[in-house]
C-alpha positions as CSV (number, residue, x, y, z in Angstrom):
1,X,-39.2,46.5,-7.5
2,X,-36.5,47.2,-9.9
3,X,-34.2,48.3,-7.2
4,X,-34.9,45.4,-5.1
5,X,-34.0,43.0,-8.0
6,X,-30.8,44.9,-8.7
7,X,-29.9,44.7,-5.0
8,X,-30.3,40.9,-4.9
9,X,-28.5,40.4,-8.1
10,X,-25.6,42.5,-6.7
11,X,-25.7,40.5,-3.6
12,X,-25.5,37.3,-5.6
13,X,-22.5,38.4,-7.5
14,X,-20.9,39.6,-4.3
15,X,-21.2,36.3,-2.5
16,X,-19.9,34.5,-5.5
17,X,-17.0,36.7,-5.7
18,X,-16.3,36.4,-2.0
19,X,-16.6,32.6,-2.4
20,X,-13.9,32.6,-5.0
21,X,-11.6,34.6,-2.7
22,X,-11.7,31.7,-0.3
23,X,-10.3,29.4,-3.0
24,X,-6.7,28.3,-2.6
25,X,-4.0,27.0,-4.7
26,X,-2.5,23.6,-4.3
27,X,0.7,25.1,-3.1
28,X,-0.9,27.1,-0.4
29,X,-2.9,24.0,0.9
30,X,0.2,21.8,0.8
31,X,2.1,24.4,2.9
32,X,-0.8,24.7,5.4
33,X,-1.0,20.9,5.7
34,X,2.7,20.6,6.4
35,X,2.2,22.9,9.4
36,X,0.4,20.0,11.1
37,X,2.1,18.2,13.9
38,X,1.9,14.7,12.3
39,X,1.5,13.1,8.9
40,X,-1.9,11.8,10.0
41,X,-3.1,15.4,10.8
42,X,-1.7,16.6,7.4
43,X,-3.8,14.0,5.6
44,X,-6.9,14.9,7.5
45,X,-6.3,18.5,6.8
46,X,-6.0,17.9,3.1
47,X,-9.2,15.7,3.0
48,X,-11.2,18.5,4.9
49,X,-10.0,21.3,2.6
50,X,-9.7,19.5,-0.8
51,X,-12.9,21.4,-2.1
52,X,-11.1,24.7,-1.5
53,X,-8.9,24.1,-4.5
54,X,-9.0,27.0,-6.8
55,X,-8.9,25.0,-10.1
56,X,-8.9,21.4,-11.3
57,X,-5.2,21.6,-11.8
58,X,-4.8,22.5,-8.2
59,X,-7.0,19.5,-7.1
60,X,-5.2,17.1,-9.4
61,X,-1.8,18.1,-7.9
62,X,-3.1,18.2,-4.2
63,X,-4.7,14.7,-4.7
64,X,-1.2,13.5,-5.8
65,X,0.5,15.0,-2.8
66,X,-2.2,13.5,-0.6
67,X,-1.5,10.1,-2.1
68,X,2.2,10.4,-1.3
69,X,1.4,11.2,2.4
70,X,-0.9,8.2,2.6
71,X,1.6,5.9,1.1
72,X,4.3,7.3,3.5
73,X,1.9,6.5,6.4
74,X,1.3,3.0,5.0
75,X,-2.3,3.7,4.3
76,X,-1.9,2.0,0.9
77,X,-5.7,1.6,-0.1
78,X,-6.4,5.3,0.5
79,X,-3.2,6.2,-1.4
80,X,-4.3,4.2,-4.5
81,X,-7.6,5.9,-4.4
82,X,-6.1,9.4,-4.2
83,X,-3.7,8.6,-7.2
84,X,-6.6,7.2,-9.2
85,X,-8.8,10.3,-8.5
86,X,-5.8,12.6,-9.5
87,X,-5.3,10.6,-12.7
88,X,-9.0,11.0,-13.5
89,X,-8.7,14.8,-13.6
90,X,-7.9,16.2,-17.0
91,X,-5.8,19.1,-16.2
92,X,-2.2,20.3,-16.2
93,X,0.1,20.4,-13.2
94,X,-0.7,23.2,-10.7
95,X,1.9,26.0,-10.3
96,X,4.8,25.1,-8.0
97,X,3.8,21.5,-7.5
98,X,5.4,18.3,-8.6
99,X,5.2,17.5,-12.4
100,X,3.6,14.1,-12.9
101,X,2.0,12.6,-15.9
102,X,-1.4,10.7,-15.9
103,X,0.5,7.6,-16.9
104,X,2.7,7.9,-13.8
105,X,-0.4,8.5,-11.5
106,X,-1.9,5.3,-12.8
107,X,1.2,3.4,-12.1
108,X,1.4,5.0,-8.6
109,X,-2.2,3.8,-8.0
110,X,-1.2,0.3,-9.2
111,X,1.8,0.2,-6.8
112,X,-0.1,1.4,-3.9
113,X,-2.8,-1.2,-4.6
114,X,-0.2,-4.0,-4.7
115,X,1.3,-2.8,-1.5
116,X,-2.0,-3.4,0.2
117,X,-2.3,-6.8,-1.4
118,X,-5.1,-5.8,-3.6
119,X,-4.1,-7.3,-6.9
120,X,-7.6,-7.1,-8.4
121,X,-7.7,-3.3,-8.1
122,X,-4.1,-3.2,-9.5
123,X,-5.0,-5.3,-12.5
124,X,-7.9,-3.1,-13.3
125,X,-5.7,0.0,-13.4
126,X,-3.0,-1.9,-15.4
127,X,-5.7,-2.8,-18.0
128,X,-6.7,0.9,-18.5
129,X,-5.5,3.2,-21.2
130,X,-2.1,3.1,-19.7
131,X,-1.5,-0.3,-21.3
132,X,-1.2,1.5,-24.7
133,X,1.4,3.8,-23.5
134,X,4.4,4.5,-26.1
135,X,6.7,5.2,-23.2
136,X,9.3,2.4,-22.8
137,X,9.8,3.2,-19.1
138,X,6.0,3.0,-18.5
139,X,5.8,-0.3,-20.3
140,X,8.6,-1.6,-18.3
141,X,6.7,-0.8,-15.0
142,X,3.6,-2.3,-16.4
143,X,5.5,-5.5,-17.0
144,X,7.0,-5.4,-13.5
145,X,3.7,-4.7,-11.8
146,X,2.0,-7.4,-13.8
147,X,4.5,-9.9,-12.4
148,X,4.1,-8.6,-8.8
149,X,0.3,-9.0,-9.2
150,X,0.9,-12.7,-10.0
151,X,3.1,-13.1,-7.0
152,X,0.4,-11.5,-4.8
153,X,-2.4,-13.8,-5.9
154,X,-0.3,-16.9,-5.2
155,X,-0.8,-18.9,-2.1
156,X,2.5,-20.9,-1.9
157,X,5.9,-21.0,-3.5
158,X,4.9,-24.0,-5.7
159,X,2.4,-21.8,-7.5
160,X,4.9,-19.3,-8.8
161,X,7.3,-21.4,-10.8
162,X,6.1,-19.9,-14.0
163,X,6.4,-16.4,-12.7
164,X,9.9,-17.0,-11.5
165,X,10.8,-18.2,-15.0
166,X,9.4,-15.1,-16.5
167,X,11.5,-12.9,-14.1
168,X,14.6,-14.8,-15.1
169,X,13.8,-14.0,-18.7
170,X,13.0,-10.4,-17.9
171,X,16.2,-9.5,-16.3
172,X,18.0,-10.2,-19.6
173,X,15.8,-8.0,-21.7
174,X,17.0,-4.5,-22.7
175,X,13.5,-3.2,-22.9
176,X,13.1,-3.8,-19.2
177,X,16.3,-2.2,-18.2
178,X,14.5,0.6,-16.4
179,X,13.1,-1.8,-13.8
180,X,16.1,-4.2,-13.8
181,X,17.1,-3.5,-10.2
182,X,13.5,-4.3,-9.0
183,X,13.4,-7.5,-11.1
184,X,16.8,-8.7,-9.6
185,X,15.6,-7.9,-6.2
186,X,12.3,-9.7,-6.7
187,X,14.2,-12.8,-7.7
188,X,16.6,-12.6,-4.7
189,X,13.9,-12.1,-2.4
190,X,11.6,-14.9,-3.3
191,X,14.2,-17.5,-4.5
192,X,17.0,-16.7,-1.9
193,X,19.5,-17.4,-4.7
194,X,22.6,-15.3,-4.0
195,X,23.7,-14.6,-7.6
196,X,20.7,-12.1,-8.0
197,X,21.8,-10.2,-4.9
198,X,25.4,-10.2,-6.1
199,X,24.5,-8.8,-9.4
200,X,22.5,-6.1,-7.7
201,X,25.5,-5.2,-5.6
202,X,27.7,-5.1,-8.6
203,X,25.5,-3.3,-11.2
204,X,23.4,-1.1,-8.9
205,X,25.5,-0.5,-5.8
206,X,23.7,2.8,-4.9
207,X,20.1,1.5,-5.4
208,X,17.7,1.0,-2.4
209,X,17.5,-2.7,-3.4
210,X,21.3,-3.2,-2.9
211,X,20.9,-1.5,0.6
212,X,18.4,-4.2,1.6
213,X,20.7,-7.0,0.2
214,X,23.6,-5.6,2.2
215,X,21.4,-5.5,5.4
216,X,21.7,-1.7,5.7
217,X,18.0,-1.2,5.1
218,X,14.7,-3.2,5.5
219,X,12.1,-4.0,2.9
220,X,9.2,-1.6,3.5
221,X,6.5,-2.9,5.9
222,X,3.7,-3.5,3.4
223,X,1.4,-6.4,3.0
224,X,2.8,-7.3,-0.4
225,X,6.3,-8.2,0.7
226,X,4.9,-10.3,3.5
227,X,2.3,-12.1,1.3
228,X,4.3,-13.1,-1.5
229,X,5.6,-16.8,-1.1
230,X,9.3,-17.3,-0.7
231,X,11.4,-20.3,-0.9
232,X,12.8,-21.5,2.4
233,X,11.3,-18.3,3.8
234,X,7.9,-16.7,4.4
235,X,5.1,-18.2,2.5
236,X,1.5,-19.1,2.5
237,X,0.6,-15.4,2.6
238,X,2.2,-15.1,6.1
239,X,3.2,-11.8,7.6
240,X,5.4,-13.5,10.2
241,X,9.2,-13.6,9.9
242,X,10.4,-17.1,9.0
243,X,11.7,-18.0,12.5
244,X,8.4,-16.7,14.2
245,X,6.4,-18.7,11.6
246,X,8.3,-21.9,12.3
247,X,7.5,-21.5,16.2
248,X,3.7,-21.0,15.4
249,X,3.7,-24.1,13.3
250,X,4.7,-26.2,16.5
251,X,1.4,-25.5,18.0
252,X,-0.6,-28.8,17.9
253,X,-3.3,-28.7,15.2
254,X,-6.0,-30.6,17.2
255,X,-9.8,-29.9,16.9
256,X,-9.7,-29.1,20.7
257,X,-7.0,-26.4,20.5
258,X,-8.5,-25.0,17.3
259,X,-11.9,-24.6,19.1
260,X,-10.4,-23.1,22.1
261,X,-8.6,-20.5,20.0
262,X,-11.7,-19.8,18.0
263,X,-13.8,-19.0,21.0
264,X,-11.0,-16.9,22.5
265,X,-9.8,-14.5,19.6
266,X,-12.2,-14.8,16.5
267,X,-14.3,-11.6,16.5
268,X,-15.9,-9.1,14.1
269,X,-13.8,-6.3,12.7
270,X,-13.7,-3.8,15.6
271,X,-14.1,-0.8,13.1
272,X,-11.3,0.9,15.1
273,X,-7.8,1.9,13.8
274,X,-5.7,-1.1,14.1
275,X,-2.4,-2.7,13.3
276,X,-2.5,-5.8,10.9
277,X,0.0,-8.5,11.8
278,X,-0.9,-10.9,9.0
279,X,-3.5,-11.9,6.4
280,X,-4.0,-15.5,5.6
281,X,-6.1,-17.9,3.4
282,X,-6.1,-20.5,6.1
283,X,-8.0,-19.5,9.3
284,X,-5.5,-21.7,11.5
285,X,-2.6,-19.6,10.5
286,X,-4.3,-16.5,11.5
287,X,-5.4,-18.0,14.8
288,X,-1.9,-19.3,15.6
289,X,-0.3,-15.8,15.1
290,X,-3.1,-14.2,17.2
291,X,-2.4,-16.6,19.9
292,X,1.4,-15.9,19.8
293,X,0.7,-12.2,19.9
294,X,-1.7,-12.7,22.9
295,X,1.0,-14.7,24.7
296,X,3.3,-11.6,24.2
297,X,0.7,-9.4,26.0
298,X,-1.4,-8.1,23.1
299,X,-5.1,-8.3,22.7
300,X,-4.8,-9.8,19.2
301,X,-7.9,-11.1,17.4
302,X,-8.9,-12.5,14.1
303,X,-11.6,-11.4,11.7
304,X,-12.6,-12.4,8.2
305,X,-12.8,-10.3,5.0
306,X,-14.4,-11.4,1.6
307,X,-12.8,-9.8,-1.4
308,X,-14.7,-9.1,-4.6
309,X,-13.1,-12.1,-6.2
310,X,-15.0,-14.3,-3.6
311,X,-11.8,-15.2,-1.7
312,X,-12.1,-15.1,2.1
313,X,-9.1,-13.9,4.0
314,X,-8.5,-14.1,7.8
315,X,-6.7,-11.1,9.3
316,X,-4.8,-10.9,12.5
317,X,-4.9,-7.5,14.1
318,X,-4.4,-5.5,17.2
319,X,-6.4,-2.4,17.9
320,X,-4.5,0.9,18.5
321,X,-4.3,2.0,22.1
322,X,-5.1,5.3,23.6
323,X,-1.5,6.4,23.6
324,X,-1.1,5.5,19.9
325,X,1.9,3.3,20.6
326,X,0.7,-0.1,19.6
327,X,2.8,-0.2,16.3
328,X,6.0,0.6,18.3
329,X,5.2,-2.0,21.0
330,X,4.5,-4.6,18.4
331,X,7.8,-3.9,16.5
332,X,9.7,-4.0,19.8
333,X,8.2,-7.4,20.6
334,X,9.3,-8.7,17.2
335,X,6.0,-8.5,15.3
336,X,5.8,-7.0,11.7
337,X,2.7,-4.9,11.4
338,X,1.3,-2.0,9.4
339,X,-1.6,0.4,10.1
340,X,-5.1,0.0,8.7
341,X,-8.4,1.7,9.4
């Protein structure tokens, strides 16, 4: 009996030791994921092998890397979740992985949330322990992201006058120098006033913001930059370029046409991977955009989504096709869009 007990005890320790040999470092898992053919496949690989991390430090670093890939792909809600998970792990940086502080991880989660238009989640992260940071750069980004959150929740340009006044004051503050390019760009983008762009070009000629002002780069395709109201530009949470929006507004707003469009393109969320063309508080705006996309040959539709705040949004979307070329086709047809699951 004693021999049998010793055998089983040895077997248990052997299995445990073998299991430990299967554990991998964050560096190894990162390298393996990068051998995949696409970013999407790399993301899936990391999700499926996350529990193989050898330590808490490895998991923390790998979650951060996962978040960067998700943000690169435009899956901002998932990226925010990954950054937040990483921030919640109390551990050092894994060997041969990027060094990132917990405060920076929280700010990354805030930024990703704002990119998806989720100001409520962004605010919850901003009101966490990061708010008491002693780091001036961190505090500067907290201020910037708080302003961006205000812009995100606004429905039209008339609602952001106080925020614009704040931005104009912020660009003169020495304490906010770490985010001055972003502040200047935000003012230039939403007000359309040339002096802010000219200051960017003069003081920060090599910045990404200056490249956009010069027309050498485009603002990243994320809900945030298409939701925020703009003077004489996009507004009312439209994800349509100004010239396109003007065309959709020529559609007659009659009860008959609204009913026709409703029967044609208002559906439930398909649950499939899709490309979002716009998010609106007004159903008519979503229907108008869907009708324009349908006229261009896309099977666009509208579905509603209720946020935790109680606000109902109407989303215009087109499902991904079997060739996974929908995003390119939409772009070529002049429609701004971003992928969502």
